[in-house]
Each structure stands twice: as structure tokens, then as C-alpha cells.
N, C-alpha and C positions, 0 to 999 in steps of 0.2 A: 414129436414132442409136443405137449402140450402146454400152453403159455396162458396165464390168466391176465385180465386187462381188467383193473379197478377204477374206481371213481376217483379223477385226479383233484387236489387241492388246487381251487382256483380263485385264491384271494388269500390275504394276511389272515381274515376271522372267518372264512367260510369252512362250515364242518360237513356241510351236505349239500348235495346236487338233485335234481328233477329230471329224469329220462324225458326230454320233450318228444324227440322223434329218432328213430334209428335210421341210418344213411346207409345201414348193411343188412344182409340177412343170412341165414345159415348156408354154408356152401361157397359164399361170395369170396373170391381171392382178392386180398389188400396189401398194398404195400406199406412200408414202415412209415409213420407220420400222416397216413391217409386218415382224413375223418370219418370216425365211426358211429357218432352219434351227435344230436344238439343237445345241448343242457342248460338248465337254468338254476341258478341259484337266488339268495334272496337279494343279492347283488349285482349279479353280472349274468350275461348270456355266452356261451362258448361251446365249444366242441371238444369230445373227446378223441385224441388223436391215437393210432394203433403205435405200440410201442415196439412191434414187431412185423416182420413180411410173413404171410402165411394164409391160411383159410380158414374162416370163421366158422367153427363147429356146434357153439351155440351161444345164443344170446340168453343171458341169465336175468335180467332184468326186463321189466315190462316198460311200455311207455307209459308215461304219466308216474312212475313209480319213484319216491323221493329215497335216495341211498346215501348213507354215512359216508365221509371221505375215506378211501380205502377198502369199499366194500367191492366185492366181485361184480361186474357188470356182464362180461361175456368172455368165452373162453376161444382160444385160437390153435391151430396146429401149425407148427414151424419145422422147419430143417434145424437139427442141432448145429451143423458146421457153421453155417453165416446167417441164418435167418433171412436167406433170400425167399423169394414168392415161392410157394408150392402150388403146383399147377393141379386143377380140381381132380383130374383123372389118378395123381399121384396120392393125394388125400385119399381114395378110395381104396387103392392098393396098401397103404401103409395103414390103414384104420387100426386100432388095436381091437382085438378079439373081444367079445362081451365078457368072457371070463376075466381077462385082463383089466377091463373097465370096472367090473364089480369090485376087484380086488382093490384096484385103487383108490373107490368111493369108499370101502370099508376103512382104508387107513385114514381118510380125512375127513369123514363123518364127524368124528367126535370133535373136530375142530370147530366145525359150523354150529354144532347144537348150542341153542341159545343165544347166538347171534341173530336178531331180527332188525330188519330194516324199519325206518321210522314209519313208512306206509304201510308195513306189517302190523306194526303197533298200532296205529292208528285205526286200522280196521278190526284189529282185536278188540280194542277198547270199545270202538263205536256198538260192536255185537257182543260185549263180554265174554271173550273167549279165552279160555286157559290155552296158551299156544304148546303148553306142554303135552297136551293131547293131541296133536297134530303130528303127523309123518310128512317132513319135506320131500319135495320132487325135485326142487333144484339141486345144483350143483353141489357136490359134496354133502347132500342132505339138507341143502338150506330150505327153510321155508318160506315161501314165495307168496304173494299176494292172492295168485290163483288158489293155491292151498287154501288159504282163508276162504275165499269165495266159494271154494267146492264145499269147504265145511260148513259154512252157511247154508247155502244151498240144500245139503243133507240133512239139516234141521237138529244135528246132534249138539249143538252149542247149548241147548236146553239142559242136557245131561250135567254138566259143569262149567261154571261161570265164573269170572273173576267179579267178587262183590264191590261194590262201591262203599267208601266209607261213609260213615253217618252224616258227615257234615256235607259230602257231596250231594248226599240223597236229599237232605233238607233244603241246599240251597235249590235244586232241581224243582221241588216241590213250592218254595217262595217265588221262581221264578214264572212258573205255570201259573200259579194263583194270581199273579200280579200283574200278568202280561208282559212280562220283562222279555228281551229279545237276546238270544244267546248268538254271539258273533265269535265263530271259529277262529281260534289264532292263527293267522297266516305265517308263513317260513320268514316271509321280511318281517313281520312285527315281533315275532318270537327273536330273530337274529337282534332286532333291534332294542328287545328288552335287555336280552344278554349283555349287549355290549353297552348299554346304560348302567347297568348293575355292576357291571367290573368298574368301569370309570367310577362310579359313585361311592364304591365301596372300596377301591385300592388307592384313589387319588385324594388327597387332604385338598380339598378346592377353597379357594378365596378369590373373593371379587373386589372389583373397584371400577369406578366409573368416571368419565370428563366428559365436557360439554366443547363441542367445536362450533364456531360460526362459519357457515360453509354460504356466506350470501353471495359472495363473488364465484364461487363454484355453481351455484345455482343459476346466475344470471347469466354465465357463460354457456352453460349446458343448454339452457333454455334457446339461447341465439343461435345456436347452431346444431342441434340434435336434427331438425328437419333435413337440413341441407346433407349433413353426416349420413343418415338413413337413404338419401337419394343415391349418394356417391358410393358407399359401401356395401348395402343391402343389409345392414344388420343395425341395430339399435346402439347407441354411445349412452349407456346407463351411469347412474352414479357408481354403481358398485366398481366398475372398471377403475375410475378414478382412485375408490378406497382402497383396492386391491394394488393399485401402483404404490401409493402411499403406505402401506403395510410391508411390501416389499423392499422398500426404501428404509423402512423402520428396522427389519429384521436384519439387513446387512449392517446398518449402523449398531445395532444391539444384539449380535448372534446369539447371544446364551438365550433369548426368547426362541431361537429356532433349534431347539433341543428335545430330546427324549429323554425318558426314564428307564434304564437298562439295569435295575437291582445294583448292584456295587458301584455303578459307573454311571455318568450322565454323559450322553454322547451329543456332540454340539455338531448339528449336520452342516455339512459344507452348501450341498444345494438348497435354495430357496424353493420350495414345492408347496404351494397352497392349496389346503384342499377347501373347495367351496360346497357349500350346503344346496341342494337342489331337491326340492321337493315336488311329489306327484300328489294325486288324490289320499292315497293310502299309505305313503312310506316316504323317507329321507334317504337321499344318495348322496355320498360325497366325493365326487371325481375330482382330479387334482389338474390343477395349472402347472406347469413344470417351469422351472428355472424363470418364474416371475419378474426376479428384479432384471432379468435381462431383456423384458419385453416392454414396449410403448402401451399407453392408455389403450390406442387402437388395435394392437395384439390382444392386449387382455381383453378387450370387448368382444372381439372375435372369438375367442374360444370360450367364453361365457356363452356365446349364443350356441356355438357347435356342442359343446358338452350339455346343454341344456336339451338341446334337440335330441342329443344320442338317449338322455334319461327318458324321455317324455315318450319316445319312440319304442323303448324298451330294448334298445340296442347297446346298451352300457356291457363293457367287458372289463375283465380284470385288470388289464393293463391301465385303464382309464383312472384305477383308484388307488394304484398303488404308489408308494414313495413320498405321500404327503408329509410335510413336516411343520406346519401349522396350520389351523383351520379359520375361514372368515364364514360368517354367517350373515346375510343381508334380512335380518330380522325386521328390518323397517318397512319392507315390501308388502307385508300383511298387517300393517299399522301399529306394531310394537314401538313403544318409546322407551322402555326400560328392560331388561331382561338378565337372566344368569344362564349363562349356557354351560352345557355338560361337556367337559372335555373330551376331545376325540381320543382316547387312549390309543398308544403311550405318549402322546404329543404334551407339551408342557402349559399350553395354554389355547382357549379360543377367544376370538374377538368378535361381538357383535355390532353392527353397524344399525341403528335405531331410525325410525322415521323421522325425516326433516320436518320440522314444524315452525311456525311463526311465533315468535316472543318478544316483548317489548325489552330491549336492552339498552343500559345506559351508554353512551358512546361519548365522544369528545365533547367537553366543558359542560358534563352532566346533563346532556340532552339524552331524552329518550327517542330511541327508533325502532321500528320493527327488524328484526334479523332473523335469518334462517339458520336455525339452530339443530344441531345432530349430537346425540349422546352415543359416547363409544362404552361399551360394556366389556370389561375382560374378565373372563375365568382363569385362574391361573393355578397351576400345581404347585403347593406351598413346598413340597419336596427340592423343586428344582430353582424355583423363582422368588424374590421377595418383593416388598412394596417399592422400594427405591428403584430396581432396574424396570420394574413395570411403569412406576410413574414416568422413568425418563423416556422410555419406548411411548407410552400414549402422548406425552408433551412433544415429541418429535412428529408423530403422526399428525398431530393436530397443527403444527406448524407448517407441515407441507400443506396439507389442505387449505388452511386460513391464508396463508403468504405465497401460494405458487402465483407465477407471473400467467394467469390462464389465457391462451391465444391457441392459434391452429398448430404451433410447434410443438405446444407442450402435450398435445394429442399424438401425434405422429413420430 
């Protein structure tokens, strides 16, 4: 019995994946749940598990090919009864006759006509090829990247092409004339664009900001950061204190920890903080789960671990799922005021800006230099209003300004 293995959905907003490396080849015997291929998406690296036990009969997708979720990647032969592993010699004995295979292909070919992977579409666009002129050699008559490459090599693409619009042609001419550089849109950047567009078009954003005097926190961290690094092996960042305060705020004001669900607003039980981690060309949002149950030290450790995972390219789907509220440390690159775009479908995103020295009026109208931090909150006005957001920010401010900072407060 032939079974099809398709590209799995590897995340809440993931729509496609790239076959980085096949771990099997045609003729290999595999068991259920064995890894078949390494896949990367715009957010994670993962493996495609086998849904059956059996023998690999065909690798449909090529290494380096980008496929949408649900697209066919390989075909397996399995036993109908219980899906147990099929020995290689049994595969040869039970292999369908060529005539049977042809009839099966004829029945299925119409289902695949017009279904092209992103890699095929990109290659066709690059060489201006009309894909309706090609005959697919892939499973069920599917056009593969190799079919397009063979068509290009034959020189036939000159006969019929897909013309670019006048606007595209004019933009191309202007770019060439002025020396502008054309930068291809990567899958990561494309996914970010889609997510940001969805958020800004569907969510009615509102913004509010508050100032926090973190002079005592700055002095405390400066006093103990070197000793902490020697003892623990990772940095004690301001961000860890900020996240702890946010988790406490969400626990006191649970409406902030909600998501929009059409006819309902779902107030989340768990407090899972999505944190923004940037690389040179992309932004990822891994999750610190149950942040309200962790100490500042525990949060600092997870920040360090998740940041390393992102920068080493080892982020997986499970690292990014389940976030209920997003916190962004925009101050790390010098920002003092910003308006974040909400991480759909969450209710808000909170930006912690750069800590700056400011002259502040203190007791008895005296002016003194103080360390001031701006908290900038973007909120979904369908779920939240100014009153609840103001109370939430005031509570976070109170924690950061009035905590009794000592070694116990970290551990």
C-alpha cells in the first residue's frame, strides 16, 4: 500500500518549509516516527517524522526545495494490516506492475495540475517561464524544480514567457540606471511582513507610556553583576528584572494576559512571556513559560539559553508556541521611545526602553540625577482600554521602583 508523507505544520503561523537534508533514500526501511528529513522554516529547524513503518519508494522533494505545508515530500510502501516495517525483499515482490502504476498516476494527475511549490514558482519567475507549458515528472504529474531546470537548459523558455507588468519593468530600469541594489525577500522576512501586516490591519492599536525611576535597581545590579556572572555562568540583565515585574503584573491584572478569539476573549491561565530576540537579519520570539513561577535568576538563565538557541539557528517550534504576552527590550539598541506592533493574537506588547540619566525633582524640591526608564505599551483596543492598562503599568512601575533589592530578590 502506497502512503504519502507531506510537509507538516511546524508552528502556529508557519506556512512552508525548506528541505535542508534528506536522512533517508529510496529503498530504505524506516519505522514509524523515524526522522526522514531535516527541515527549516522562517522560524524553526525541525525534522519530518515518518507517519508509517515501511519502505521509502520515492523522494519527491529535492534538497533545498521550499514546499508549502501539506505538500507531498516522499512516498512510502507499507503493509495495509498494521503498518509494520516492510522488509526490502518484500518490497520487490509486492511492487505494483508498471501498468498498475500508470493507471494510478492517471487517476491522480489531475489533482496535481496547477499545484506548484514556492521553489518552482520562484525559478519560473526568474526565467519567465509559463509553467502550463511543462510536463511534470514528479509524483502524480507534479512539476518539480528539476523539470523547470531541464526546461531552462533546453532553451524552450524563449518560446513562451510570462511577461512582467509595465510597473515592474519600469522599476527594474530605474534600479539599473541608478545603481540601486535589488535584495531578494527571504522566507524569514516574508513571514515577518505577513505577520506584521495581519497585526496592523486586524488589530486596532492604541499606545501609552510611563516613566519609571530605576535608580535603585541600577545600583543593585551594578554591585552584583560581576559576582553573579562568576557564580552562575550567565549575565544578570535588566531584562530579567523587567520580565519578573511583568509576570507579577499579569498575575494581578489577568485581563492583560488575553487573546482575541472572534466572538470571545480568552483569558489565559498560564503566563508565558514571548521575548523578542534579534539576529542580523530577522527577529524571533521564543517563549519563557510560567514566568510568574520563576525567580529573576531563573528568568535570566532562560533568556541566555533562548538567545543562544536563536543565534545558533537551533530554534524549534516548541520554543515559540504558547506565548500569551510579548515583552521587547528595545532599549538594548538605544531606543528611548517606540510603539511596538502586537504579536497577533495577543492583547498587548510592552517595550522596555534605554535607561537614561535625567535630572529629577526629589524630596524638598531638590534636583538630583536619576536613572529613568520608559515603558511603552501597545494594546489591542478590542480587548483592553486605558484604565486596565494604566493600572497594569503603575503596578509594574511600583515593583521596579520599590522592590527591596538584595540577593534574596534574585534567587
